[in-house]
Each structure stands twice: as C-alpha cells, then as structure tokens.
C-alpha positions as CSV (number, residue, x, y, z in Angstrom):
1,X,-5.5,20.1,16.0
2,X,-4.8,17.1,18.1
3,X,-7.8,17.4,20.4
4,X,-10.1,15.3,18.1
5,X,-7.5,12.6,17.9
6,X,-7.1,12.4,21.7
7,X,-10.9,12.4,22.1
8,X,-11.1,9.6,19.6
9,X,-9.0,7.3,21.8
10,X,-10.9,8.3,25.0
11,X,-14.2,7.5,23.3
12,X,-13.1,4.1,22.1
13,X,-11.4,3.2,25.4
14,X,-14.4,4.2,27.4
15,X,-17.0,2.7,25.0
16,X,-18.5,6.2,24.5
17,X,-19.8,5.4,20.9
18,X,-22.1,8.5,20.8
19,X,-19.1,10.8,21.4
20,X,-17.1,8.8,18.9
21,X,-19.8,9.3,16.2
22,X,-19.9,13.0,17.0
23,X,-16.2,13.3,16.2
24,X,-16.4,11.7,12.8
25,X,-17.5,13.3,9.6
26,X,-20.3,11.4,7.8
27,X,-17.9,10.3,5.0
28,X,-15.2,9.1,7.5
29,X,-13.0,6.3,6.1
30,X,-10.6,4.1,8.1
31,X,-7.9,2.3,6.2
32,X,-6.2,-0.3,8.2
33,X,-3.9,-3.3,7.4
34,X,-6.8,-5.8,7.4
35,X,-9.7,-3.9,6.0
36,X,-11.2,-0.5,5.0
37,X,-14.2,0.8,7.0
38,X,-16.2,3.2,4.8
39,X,-18.6,5.7,6.5
40,X,-19.1,6.9,10.1
41,X,-22.0,4.4,10.9
42,X,-20.0,1.4,9.6
43,X,-16.9,2.4,11.6
44,X,-18.9,2.9,14.8
45,X,-20.7,-0.4,14.4
46,X,-17.3,-2.1,13.9
47,X,-15.9,-0.5,17.1
48,X,-19.0,-1.3,19.1
49,X,-19.8,-4.8,18.0
50,X,-17.1,-6.4,15.8
51,X,-13.6,-5.7,17.2
52,X,-11.7,-8.8,18.3
53,X,-11.1,-7.2,21.7
54,X,-13.0,-4.3,23.3
55,X,-11.3,-4.2,26.7
56,X,-8.2,-2.3,25.5
57,X,-6.5,1.0,26.2
58,X,-4.6,3.2,23.8
59,X,-1.4,4.6,25.1
60,X,-0.2,7.7,23.2
61,X,3.6,8.0,23.0
62,X,3.9,10.9,20.5
63,X,1.7,13.3,18.5
64,X,2.9,14.9,15.3
65,X,0.9,17.8,13.8
66,X,0.7,19.1,10.3
67,X,-1.6,21.4,8.3
68,X,-3.5,18.4,7.0
69,X,-4.0,16.6,10.2
70,X,-2.2,14.7,13.0
71,X,-0.3,11.5,13.4
72,X,-0.2,9.6,16.7
73,X,2.3,7.0,17.6
74,X,1.3,4.6,20.4
75,X,0.6,1.2,21.7
76,X,-2.6,-0.8,22.2
77,X,-2.7,-2.5,25.6
78,X,-4.8,-5.5,26.5
79,X,-6.9,-5.5,29.7
80,X,-4.0,-7.1,31.7
81,X,-1.7,-4.2,30.6
82,X,0.3,-6.2,28.2
83,X,1.1,-4.6,24.8
84,X,-0.9,-6.1,22.0
85,X,0.8,-4.0,19.2
86,X,2.3,-0.7,18.4
87,X,0.6,1.6,15.9
88,X,0.8,4.9,14.0
89,X,-2.5,6.5,13.3
90,X,-2.6,9.3,10.7
91,X,-5.8,11.4,11.1
92,X,-7.2,13.7,8.5
93,X,-9.1,16.6,10.1
94,X,-11.4,19.2,8.7
95,X,-13.5,21.7,10.6
96,X,-12.7,20.0,13.9
97,X,-14.0,16.6,12.8
98,X,-12.1,13.5,11.7
99,X,-12.6,12.8,8.0
100,X,-10.2,9.9,7.7
101,X,-7.8,7.6,9.4
102,X,-5.0,5.4,8.2
103,X,-3.6,3.0,10.7
104,X,-0.1,1.4,10.4
105,X,0.8,-1.4,12.9
106,X,3.8,-3.4,13.8
C-alpha cells in the first residue's frame, strides 16, 4: 500500500513528471494549507513549473498504513540539506493509484 507514496516522493525529487502523472488517478486532488490543486494535469503542472523551490528532497521519517490509504510523516529539505518544513501527507489510494492527498505542515 505504501509503494505509490514512496514512488510519489521519488518522482518529485528526481523531476520524473511522467512517472508522477502515471501514479495519479485522473481526478487526483491535492489539498494543502495554501491551496487546492484539482486534477492530475493541474497538479503535475504545479510540480513541474510553479513550485517555489524545485531543488528539494523529501525525507520520510515514518509511514502509517490503513485500509483507506497511507500517511507519511517527513521533512522537506532544501538543496543545502537544511530543513524547510516538516509535513504529514495523507494519501488516498485505489487500485494502486493515488486518488487524493492532504498535506499538513508545521
């Protein structure tokens, strides 16, 4: 159940946007503290072109599984290795694809 979530971070960190799009269901929705990104194409465009920083790395500290999906606790690191912020991502998964994501930050 957590394989799609781990692949999600790898694809973003490596700029592999084709693989990222393949992970997401067409109706994927990302709810985050500053906005909601509705739809796979909109989300991938944001990740590719609109993020404030693209040279980042996700460090996964813990993974929690349930029947509905998976939650990941981690930290987003800047290019110099410093921590930008901590996060908890709650993924909804169906048929091996990510259907939704809610991000909580501190």
